[in-house]
C-alpha positions in Angstrom: -7.1 -21.5 -9.7 -7.5 -22.3 -13.6 -7.7 -19.3 -15.3 -7.2 -19.0 -19.4 -5.2 -15.7 -19.3 -4.9 -15.6 -22.5 -8.3 -16.7 -24.1 -9.9 -14.3 -21.2 -7.5 -11.1 -22.2 -8.3 -12.1 -26.1 -11.9 -12.5 -26.1 -13.0 -9.9 -23.7 -14.7 -6.6 -24.0 -12.5 -4.4 -21.8 -15.2 -1.7 -21.8 -17.8 -4.2 -20.1 -15.3 -5.7 -17.8 -15.0 -3.2 -14.6 -11.5 -3.7 -12.7 -13.0 -2.9 -9.6 -16.2 -4.7 -8.7 -16.0 -4.4 -5.1 -15.5 -2.3 -2.3 -13.5 -4.8 -0.5 -10.8 -4.7 -3.5 -8.6 -2.8 -1.4 -5.9 -2.8 1.2 -7.1 -3.5 4.6 -4.9 -0.8 6.2 -7.3 1.3 4.4 -10.6 0.5 6.0 -8.7 0.9 9.4 -7.6 4.4 8.2 -11.4 5.0 7.4 -12.7 4.1 10.6 -9.9 5.9 12.2 -10.6 9.2 10.2 -14.2 8.9 10.4 -14.1 8.6 14.3 -11.7 11.8 14.9 -11.4 13.9 11.7 -15.0 13.6 9.8 -15.1 17.4 8.6 -11.5 18.0 7.7 -11.1 18.6 4.0 -8.1 17.1 2.3 -6.9 16.6 -1.4 -4.7 13.9 -3.0 -3.0 13.1 -6.2 -1.7 10.3 -8.3 1.6 10.4 -9.2 3.9 8.3 -11.6 7.4 8.1 -10.5 8.6 5.9 -13.8 8.4 9.4 -15.8 9.7 7.7 -18.9 6.1 6.1 -19.3 3.6 8.7 -20.6 0.7 7.2 -19.0 -1.6 9.3 -21.1 -0.4 8.2 -24.3 -1.5 4.4 -23.0 -4.9 5.3 -21.2 -7.9 7.1 -22.2 -8.7 9.5 -19.8 -12.5 8.7 -21.1 -11.9 5.1 -20.3 -10.6 6.3 -16.9 -13.5 8.1 -15.5 -15.7 5.3 -17.0 -13.8 3.0 -14.5 -13.8 5.5 -11.7 -17.6 6.4 -12.0 -18.0 2.7 -11.7 -16.5 2.3 -8.3 -18.2 5.7 -7.1 -21.5 3.8 -8.0 -20.5 0.5 -5.9 -21.6 0.0 -2.1 -21.1 -2.1 0.5 -22.7 -5.8 0.2 -24.7 -6.8 3.6 -22.5 -10.2 3.2 -19.2 -7.9 3.4 -20.0 -5.9 6.4 -21.3 -8.8 8.2 -18.0 -10.7 7.7 -16.4 -7.0 8.7 -18.4 -7.4 12.0 -18.1 -10.7 13.0 -14.3 -11.7 11.8 -11.7 -11.9 14.2 -8.6 -9.6 12.4 -5.1 -10.2 14.2 -6.9 -11.9 17.2 -9.4 -9.2 18.0 -13.0 -9.7 17.4 -15.5 -6.5 16.5 -12.8 -4.2 15.4 -15.0 -2.4 13.5 -17.4 -0.6 15.4 -21.4 -1.1 14.7 -21.8 2.8 14.1 -19.1 2.6 11.7 -20.4 -0.4 9.7 -23.9 1.4 9.6 -22.0 4.4 8.0 -20.3 2.4 5.6 -23.5 0.8 4.2 -25.7 4.1 4.6 -23.2 6.9 4.0 -20.2 6.5 2.9 -19.5 8.3 -0.4 -16.1 8.7 -2.5 -15.6 12.0 -3.5 -15.4 13.6 -6.8 -12.1 14.3 -8.9 -10.5 16.1 -11.6 -8.7 14.4 -14.5 -6.0 16.3 -16.9 -2.9 15.6 -19.2 0.6 17.3 -18.5 3.6 16.5 -20.1 2.0 13.2 -21.0 1.0 12.2 -17.5 -2.3 11.7 -16.5 -3.2 13.9 -13.7 -5.4 12.5 -11.3 -6.6 14.7 -8.1 -9.6 14.0 -5.3 -10.8 16.6 -3.1 -13.2 16.4 -0.2 -14.2 15.9 2.9 -11.1 13.3 4.2 -13.4 10.4 4.7 -14.3 10.7 0.9 -10.9 11.3 -0.3 -8.9 8.3 1.5 -10.6 5.2 -0.1 -9.4 6.6 -3.3 -5.8 5.8 -3.2 -6.1 1.7 -3.5 -8.7 1.9 -6.2 -7.3 4.6 -8.5 -4.0 2.9 -8.5 -5.4 -0.5 -8.8 -7.2 0.7 -11.9 -4.8 2.9 -13.3 -2.3 0.0 -13.2 -4.6 -2.4 -14.8 -5.7 0.2 -17.8 -1.8 0.2 -18.3 -2.1 -3.3 -18.5 -5.1 -3.9 -21.0 -3.9 -1.2 -22.9 -0.7 -3.7 -23.8 -2.9 -6.9 -23.8 -4.5 -5.4 -26.7 -1.4 -5.5 -28.8 -0.9 -9.0 -28.8 -1.9 -11.9 -30.4 -3.7 -15.1 -28.9 -0.7 -16.9 -29.9 1.6 -14.0 -28.0 -1.0 -14.2 -24.9 0.0 -17.6 -24.1 3.4 -17.1 -24.6 3.1 -14.3 -22.0 1.5 -15.8 -19.5 3.4 -19.0 -19.4 6.4 -16.8 -19.0 4.9 -15.0 -16.2 3.6 -18.2 -14.3 7.1 -20.1 -14.4 8.6 -16.6 -13.1 6.4 -17.3 -10.1 6.5 -20.6 -9.7 10.6 -20.2 -9.6 10.3 -17.6 -7.1 7.8 -19.7 -4.7 9.9 -22.9 -5.2 13.0 -20.4 -4.0 10.4 -19.7 -0.7 9.2 -23.3 -0.3 12.7 -24.1 0.7 13.5 -21.8 3.5 11.9 -23.1 7.1 10.5 -20.3 9.1 9.7 -17.3 6.5 6.9 -15.0 7.0 5.6 -13.3 4.5 2.2 -11.3 3.2 0.7 -10.1 -0.3 1.4 -6.3 -0.3 0.7 -6.2 -4.1 -3.0 -4.7 -4.9 -1.7 -1.2 -5.6 0.3 -2.0 -9.0 -0.8 -5.2 -9.9 -1.0 -6.7 -13.2 -4.6 -7.0 -12.7 -6.7 -8.4 -10.2 -7.3 -11.9 -11.6 -3.6 -12.1 -11.8 -3.3 -11.0 -8.0 -5.3 -13.8 -6.9 -3.8 -16.5 -9.0 -0.4 -15.4 -6.9 -1.9 -15.6 -3.9 -3.6 -18.9 -4.3 -0.7 -20.2 -5.7 1.3 -18.8 -2.5 -1.4 -20.2 -0.2 -1.1 -23.7 -1.7 2.8 -23.8 -1.7 3.5 -22.2 1.2 0.7 -23.0 3.5 0.8 -21.1 7.0 4.1 -19.5 5.9 1.9 -17.2 4.2 0.3 -14.8 6.7 -2.1 -13.5 4.7 -2.8 -10.8 2.3 -3.5 -6.8 2.2 -6.4 -7.3 -0.3 -9.3 -7.5 1.8 -11.6 -8.8 -1.0 -9.4 -11.9 -1.6 -8.8 -12.4 2.3 -12.9 -12.2 2.4 -12.9 -14.5 -0.6 -10.4 -17.3 0.5 -10.6 -17.2 4.0 -7.2 -15.6 4.6 -5.8 -13.2 7.2 -6.3 -9.6 6.4 -3.1 -7.8 6.8 -2.3 -4.3 7.7 -2.4 -1.1 10.1 -1.6 2.3 8.7 0.0 4.7 6.4 2.2 7.7 5.8 -1.1 9.7 5.0 -2.2 9.8 8.5 1.3 11.4 9.9 1.2 13.6 6.7 -1.9 14.9 7.6 -1.9 15.4 11.0 1.5 17.4 10.6 -0.1 19.8 8.4 -3.0 20.3 10.4 -0.1 21.1 13.4 2.3 22.7 11.0 -0.2 26.2 11.6 1.0 25.9 15.2 4.8 26.2 16.8 7.8 24.0 15.3 7.2 22.0 18.5 3.7 21.1 17.6 5.0 20.1 14.1 7.3 17.9 15.6 5.1 16.1 18.3 2.4 15.3 15.6 4.4 12.4 14.2 3.6 10.8 17.9 0.3 12.2 18.4 -1.1 10.6 15.8 0.3 7.3 17.1 -1.3 8.0 20.8 -4.6 8.5 18.8 -4.7 5.7 17.1 -3.6 3.6 20.1 -6.7 4.9 22.1 -9.0 4.8 18.7 -8.1 0.8 18.8 -7.9 0.0 22.1 -4.3 -0.9 22.5 -4.4 -3.2 19.2 -2.7 -2.9 15.8 0.4 -1.4 17.1 2.8 -1.3 14.3 4.7 1.8 13.5 5.8 3.0 10.5 8.6 5.4 11.4 9.7 7.0 8.2 7.6 9.9 7.1 9.8 12.6 8.3 13.0 10.2 8.7 13.3 7.1 11.2 16.4 8.4 12.9 14.9 11.1 14.3 11.6 9.3 15.2 13.1 6.4 17.2 15.7 9.3 18.9 12.4 11.3 20.1 10.2 8.5 20.8 8.4 8.2 24.1 8.7 5.7 26.5 5.3 4.2 25.2 6.7 3.5 21.8 8.4 0.6 23.4 5.3 -1.1 23.9 4.2 -1.1 20.1 4.2 -4.5 18.9 6.8 -3.7 16.0 7.7 -1.3 12.9 7.5 -1.3 9.5 10.4 -0.1 7.2 9.4 1.3 3.9 11.7 3.6 2.5 15.5 2.8 4.2 17.5 -0.2 3.5 15.8 -2.8 5.3 19.0 -4.7 6.9 20.2 -0.9 8.0 16.7 -0.1 9.2 16.2 -3.7 11.2 19.6 -3.4 12.7 18.7 0.7 14.0 14.9 -1.0 15.1 16.9 -3.8 17.4 19.6 -1.3 18.6 17.0 1.1 19.7 15.1 -1.6 21.2 17.9 -3.2 23.2 18.6 0.7 24.1 15.4 0.6 25.7 15.9 -2.1 27.7 13.5 -4.2 25.3 14.2 -7.6 24.4 13.6 -7.4 20.1 12.6 -11.3 19.9 9.4 -10.3 21.1 9.0 -7.7 18.5 8.3 -7.7 15.0 10.1 -6.2 11.8 8.3 -5.8 8.7 9.9 -5.1 5.3 7.7 -4.1 2.6 9.6 -1.7 -0.2 10.1 -3.3 -3.5 11.1 -6.8 -2.3 11.7 -9.6 -4.4 12.3 -13.3 -3.4 16.3 -13.1 -3.3 15.9 -10.1 -0.8 13.2 -11.6 1.3 15.3 -14.8 2.0 18.1 -12.7 2.5 16.4 -10.9 5.1 15.3 -13.6 6.8 18.3 -15.5 7.0 19.8 -12.1 8.2 17.2 -11.2 11.3 16.3 -15.1 12.3 17.0 -15.2 16.0 17.2 -11.6 16.5 13.6 -10.1 15.8 10.7 -11.5 14.4 10.6 -10.8 10.7 8.4 -10.8 8.2 8.1 -9.2 4.8 5.2 -7.4 3.2 6.0 -8.6 -1.0 4.3 -6.4 -3.5 4.3 -5.6 -6.5 7.0 -7.9 -7.9 5.0 -10.5 -6.7 1.8 -9.4 -8.6 3.3 -7.6 -11.2 6.4 -9.2 -12.6 6.1 -9.5 -15.7 9.7 -8.1 -16.8 11.4 -9.7 -20.1 8.2 -12.0 -20.8 6.8 -9.6 -23.6 7.2 -12.5 -26.6 8.5 -9.3 -28.7 11.0 -8.3 -26.3 9.2 -4.8 -25.6 8.7 -3.2 -22.0 4.9 -2.4 -22.0 4.2 -5.0 -19.2 7.0 -3.2 -17.3 6.1 -2.5 -13.6 5.9 1.5 -12.6 6.2 3.2 -9.6 2.4 4.7 -9.0 1.6 6.4 -5.5 -1.3 8.6 -4.5 -0.4 10.9 -1.7 -2.5 13.3 0.0 -1.2 16.8 -0.8 -3.1 19.0 1.5 -5.2 18.5 4.9 -7.2 21.3 6.0 -5.9 23.9 3.8 -2.0 23.2 4.5 0.3 21.4 2.3 1.4 17.8 3.3 5.1 16.8 3.1 6.8 13.3 3.2 10.3 13.7 3.6 11.4 9.9 3.9 14.5 8.2 4.3 15.1 8.1 0.7 14.9 11.8 -1.0 13.7 10.5 -4.4 10.3 9.8 -2.5 9.9 13.1 -0.7 7.0 15.1 -1.4 5.5 19.0 -0.9 6.4 22.3 -1.7 10.0 23.2 -1.6 9.6 25.9 1.2 7.4 23.2 3.5 10.1 20.3 2.7 13.0 22.8 4.3 10.8 23.7 7.1 10.0 20.1 8.1 13.8 19.3 7.6 14.9 21.9 10.3 12.0 21.0 12.7 12.5 17.5 12.6 16.3 17.4 11.9 16.1 15.2 9.0 19.1 15.5 6.8 18.9 15.2 3.0 20.0 11.6 2.3 21.3 10.3 -0.9 18.3 9.6 -3.8 18.0 5.8 -4.1 16.6 4.8 -7.1 12.8 3.8 -7.1 11.8 0.3 -8.9 8.3 0.2 -7.9 
């Protein structure tokens, strides 16, 4: 891919350059989750909200709320193209054909809409909140995060001369290539691009993915970005996320404590039925990985693998392997995916540590698609990646909670967090720094 990033940034009128140009420009798991929600929870109302966990970066000082609204409104006006729907209908995902039901695709074409939203400023941050039916809100997550992240990028680019832009991108390309060189030397490595939501820009993500594909070949399993998978004939990667157990737990929280505790498994049962026993990767850390594994029903051992998101992946992988062995399973037949703030040295370290013990793969996110640290020609930090998240905050009128394996990532009202910790038996773990 031959892109003159410096010339494009210097000469473009950003106002006429939408950030999200296709509704496929999202993580693949969002489409799978949307179909699951459409099928099982079509009338449930939810709210979600963007959080900037890097509070030292005052986004309201860098991003115009008016310009942000223009970008969000552009996305609301997009519709799925016929060619995109044909691809979703006919392509094979994870070896499965017709994973998207014809009536769901018809609904996508004719009836899918994004919800309304509100934007205001508070303590130097932009507060962005989405409200509506769950089917209308869920897809905002990745669109909105990618928009905010790239608007931050564009604001910083506007402050550089063309020569400085040349220096910025030359340094970033060199950094990316040095990382790829390290990865090329590792036999048997498996990794995927997970970098959509906090990318530097769509073009830079595409550049990074094409570079990886060219250099690593089959060792690149694919990309979570559905638009890039579609455009470049790559495997679309992803299954589901914390949003599902968080919302299911909120709905169940009206009932007994036992209803609440069991909700984390009932959502998996429903997922399993909805997808005919496919796409079976657990994400056990929503309310604490250890309690999840300890209480998991026997059928959970038949799932394909586990993704670790907030626990030290070396510890999480060992814990998962020990649980499999205790349950009479051969870990070498299962998959373990790490995906939290990874960079190249950690990816290689994890591959070496788990090689031969379990089928390890890495989801490489922000530090693949937005690592411009120390690349600024004047030494400023305006291109540093920040930790942006968009989390569901209520479902069916009840507040949602995420406990996580890292207390820094816990969300929800204090009194609800206390109840959840008691019900799930999840202690308050030490806060670990969150980079991205």
